[in-house]
Each structure stands twice: as C-alpha cells, then as structure tokens.
N, C-alpha and C positions, 0 to 999 in steps of 0.2 A: 504494499499499500504506499502511495507518495505521500510526500510532507508539502503543506502549503506555507510559506511564508507570506504574512499579508500585513503590510506596514502603512501607516498614515501619518503625514505630516502636514503643515500649514500650507506647503505650497506642492506639494506631490503626494502621489501614492504609488505602493509598489507590490506586486505580487511575483513570487517566483516559486516554482514547483520543484520539489527536492525529491530524490528517490528515497526508497524504504528505507528505513533505520539499520536494516541488515545488510543492505546493498554495500558490496566494496567499491571503496573510493580508490585504494592503492592496495597492494597487497599487504595484508595483515591490518589494513585500515578501513573501519566502516564507517558510513555516513554517521549513525548514531541518530538519536532523536533531538529534535528542537529545543526541548524544554531540558535535556540532560547536559549538564556543565562536565568534561570539557571536550565534547564531540565535535568534529568538523561541521555538523548541522549547527548546533550551537553559534561557533564561531562565524558561520555565513551569515546566520541572522543578526548578530551583531554589527558585521561590515555593512549589512544593506542598511541596516538602522543607521549608521554613522553616515552613509551616502545621503541618506534623507535630512540628518541634523546638518551635514553641512550646506544643503541647499538652504536651510532655513536660518543659517547665519549671515546676516548681511555684510559682516567685515572679514568673511572669508571668501577665496575663490570658489566658484561652483565646480569644483572636482573633489575626487575622492583620493586624490594622492598628490604628494609633495612637488614643488617646483625647485629647480636648481637655486643654489644661494647667488649666483652672480659673480663669484669670486673666480680668479683664475685657478688653476690646479695647483700652483705653488702656493697662494694664498689659502686655498683650504687645507693644504697638508700643514702649513704654518700654523693656522688656528686650532687645528686639531693637535699638533705637539706642543702647543702652549699652554694647551689645557689639561686635564687629567685628575686622577687622585689627589686631593689636598690642596687644589686650586680652584677657590670659587669660580664661578662662569663670569662674572664681572671684571674680575682680576685678569683672568686669560684673555678675555676680549680687549681689555684695556693695554696689555702687553702686545696684543696682535696689532690693535690701532697703530701703536708706536712703531712696531716694526716696519708696517706696511708705509706709515707716513714718510719714514726715512729712505724709503726705495729699495729694500732688502727684497723684494720679491719681483724686482724687473731690472735689476743692475747686477750683473756677476762679479763676483770678486769680494763680497762682504766677508769677511774671514769670522772666525769664532772669538777674537779677541774685540772686535768692533760690537759684535752681536751682544756679548756680555755686558760691555760699556753700556750700551743703550738699554738693555733690560735691568740693568744694575742702579738707573735712575729712578727715583720715587714716581710712581703711576698715581694720576688723579682719578680715584674711583667713589663716586657718589659724594663728592664734595670732602674727600678725606684723601691725605697723601698716603699712600701704602707701598712698602717694598714688595717686591717680586721675589718671594722667597728661592726660588729654582733657577737663578737667573744663569748661573754658570752652566747648571746641566742642561737648561733648554738652549743655550746658545750653543753649545757642544752638539746637540741633535740636529739643531737647524743647519749648522754649517757643514754638517756630513751629508744633509741630502740638498741643499739648496743649488749644488752646481748641476746634478742630474735633473731637478725640476725646471731650471731654466733653460734645459735643452731637450724637454721632453719629446719624444716622437708624437706622431698622429696615432690615435687609437680606433679601431673598429668597433670597440663596445665596453660595455660597462667592466665586463669580468676582465677584458684586455687590459684595461686600466689598472684594476684591482692587483692582476698577477704582477704587471710593471711596478707597481706601488711596494709590492711584498718582497722585493728585490733591495729595496732601500733599507739603509740601516736602522734597525729600532721599530720598523713597521710591519707589523703581523696583521694576520688576516682579519682580524675584528677591526682593528683602526683602519686598515686599508679599505674595508668594505664601507665603513661608516664615512670616509673621505668621500669615496665614489657616488655614496647615495646624495651626500650634501653638495656635491660639485654639479652631478648631472643627473640627478633623479632617476637613476637606473633602476630598472626593475629586473636586470640580468643577475642582480647580488641580492643577499638578505641580510639583514642585521641581527645575527642570532645573541641572544641572553638567556640566562638561567632559566628564565620563565617560559620561554618557547621552546627551552630544551625540555622541561620538564611536562608541559602540556603533550610535547610529542612522544616523551617516554610513555606517558598516561594511555595514548590513544594508540600506541603500538607503531608510530612513525619511526622513532629512534630505538635503538638498543640502550638497555640500562647502563652499558658500559661506555657509552660513549659521552664525550664532554665538549664543550666550546673550544676550551684551549687548545686540546690536542686533535680533534676531529673536525675542524670548522668547516672545511670545504665540503666533508662527506656529508655533514648534516645540513648544510646549505643546498645541497643537491637534491635530498630528499625533501626538504621543506619546499624548494621551488616545483618539484613535481607534485606537491599535494596543493600548491597556489594555482597551479595550471588545472589539475583535475576540478578544483572548485570554481575555476573561472574567477579568481582573485588575484590580485597584483600582490605581491609580497609586502608591500608597505602596507596594505590595508590589514593584512593578518597581524603583521606587528603591531599596529597601532589598536587593534581592539584588546589583542592580549596584553599591551603594556597598561592599557586604560583600565582593564580589569583589574590587575594586580596592583596598581597603584592605589585604586579605590578601596580595593579589600584586603590589606595584610593579611588578614584570617583565611582568605582564600589561597593565597599564595602558601601560606602555613600547611593548609589542607592537602596540596598536590605533594608535599614535600612528605607530610605524615604518610599519605596515601601510598607513595613509591616505598617507603620504608616498609609499611605493614605488607605490601604485596612483593617483596624481595623473597626470591626462593629459600624456603624454610623458615621464613618469617610467619608468625601467628596475625592472621589479620586483627586488625583493631578499628577498622572502619567499614563500613558496608560498601559492597561492591555490585550489588545487583542493581539492576535497573529500576527506578520509581517513575511513575506518572504524575507525581504532585510538582508544581512549579517549583523551579529554584528560586525563585524572589520571594517565597512565602517560608523559607526554611533557615535555620541557622547554618554557618561554613560548616560545622562538624558534621550535619545532617546531609549534606550534599550526597547525592546518590551517584555513581559513576558506571558508565555503561561498558568503558572498556577496561580491561588489564593487561598489560603490556607481557 
C-alpha cells in the first residue's frame, strides 16, 4: 500500500505518493512509514515541508537548496582555515576580512611571516578589540596552501574540486567538502556529520563500524545514492537532519542509545518494533524505530 504526503502552506500545497513502508529503497534500506522516525519516508516528508516553508519565508530565496558564497576558491579555503574549533565565528570572519583586505587571496608570495603579522594585530569584533589566539598556526596553514590556490586548475565538477583540495596540506575530506559546498553549492558532494552517520546506521544505510573520520568517501557515496533514490538533493537531507537534531538533543541521544542497545550481543533497552502512533505525541524515549541495522 502506498503512502501519501499531503502538505499545505500559505502559498502552496504539495502532494507526493511514496511506496509501501516495506518497499526497498536501496539494498538493506526500506522506505519505512511516514510517521516513524528516522525512516527515509519520515525525512522525505520533512524535506518537502521545508520546501514549502521556504516558499512562505519572504526573506529567503524561493529555492530548496543553498547558493554559492560568491567568494573565490582561495577565499573560501581561507575562510574555512581561519575558523574551526576554539575560534568564535565572528572572530574567524574578522580574521578573514583582515587577510582579504590586505590582498592575500589575489597576490602571490605572501609569506607565513607576513600572514602571522597581519593576524597578530588586534581584531575589531562587535566593538571590542580581540587577539586572534591561533595567529601563528593559521598563518602557517594559509602559507602552505596559498601558492596552489592562486594557480588552481579548471575543474569539471564538485568532486573534482574536492579531490584536488584534499591534496593540500591539512585539508581532509570533511573540510574540503564544506569548502566545495560553500563555494559552488555543489550537490555532487555531501556534508557528513555524526548525526547523519547515526541516522544512516539505524536505517541500515551504513555499517556500524563506519566512521566519518575514517570512511568519509565511502559513506558519502552511499548517502548520495540514498538521496538520488529519494529524489532529494543532499543539502536538503542534511538540512532536515541537522534541524531535527539541533531542536531536540533528546532525539540525538535516543539515536545513540538505540545503536548501543542494538549492538550484537547487547540487551535491547529501547523498543525496536514499529508503532502507528504519531511521533509528535510521544516523549523521545518512547520513539519507535522501524529499522534495526
């Protein structure tokens, strides 16, 4: 029996027919029921709702996916490298603006010492004068990649750019993928995180042994196949999963608990059978899961 997604907003309505919950989407992955978290059918409904919500938001472009940043590739890499753990976003952006204003992303030959001196000057952030804590380290990273960035070749697509970036010092697949998405809005790559990984493991998309750090490209290939089978862009699935997890930390913990409870040899501590009751009427610990990996 098919399932019907029917959504109505102020400016539009949408109806989509999905296959039976037991229908295979990919090998080992079933569609699942619309009301059951975290099945593909559940995420499809959330993604379609997001499309309508964006149409209802006057301050957003009428599209369901992001646009490119408008920066050059060198600038996009620089912005990424100047941020990261321990650096508030506003501080990283101020450091990036400083380096860009001084011409580091257009003129060759800016050395580590010069970059370090620029980043060592106090930054004006929200009316306060702040020091950039990692000036020497970030200057070293930028100096190592800038010569290649200023002579970058032409690229055929997002994965081509990402593979080239991964050859640069200190740029791994996760960072490279984020750079490509920000620069070009490419849907040929995916932005994987621990939440997407856990969702994929629960529904049977990923092996329990797979990690983002060690198996990024393998996981990305599987996720992109899932998105293609669902007729969604990777950015749409990423967005709805991220939104769900940020709104409900208890839900994120539930995924962790479920994966622990369903490890081979582990005694289940949460229900794994499907329920017809709406997820919105239950506490996170009562969420029923359709799939077990």
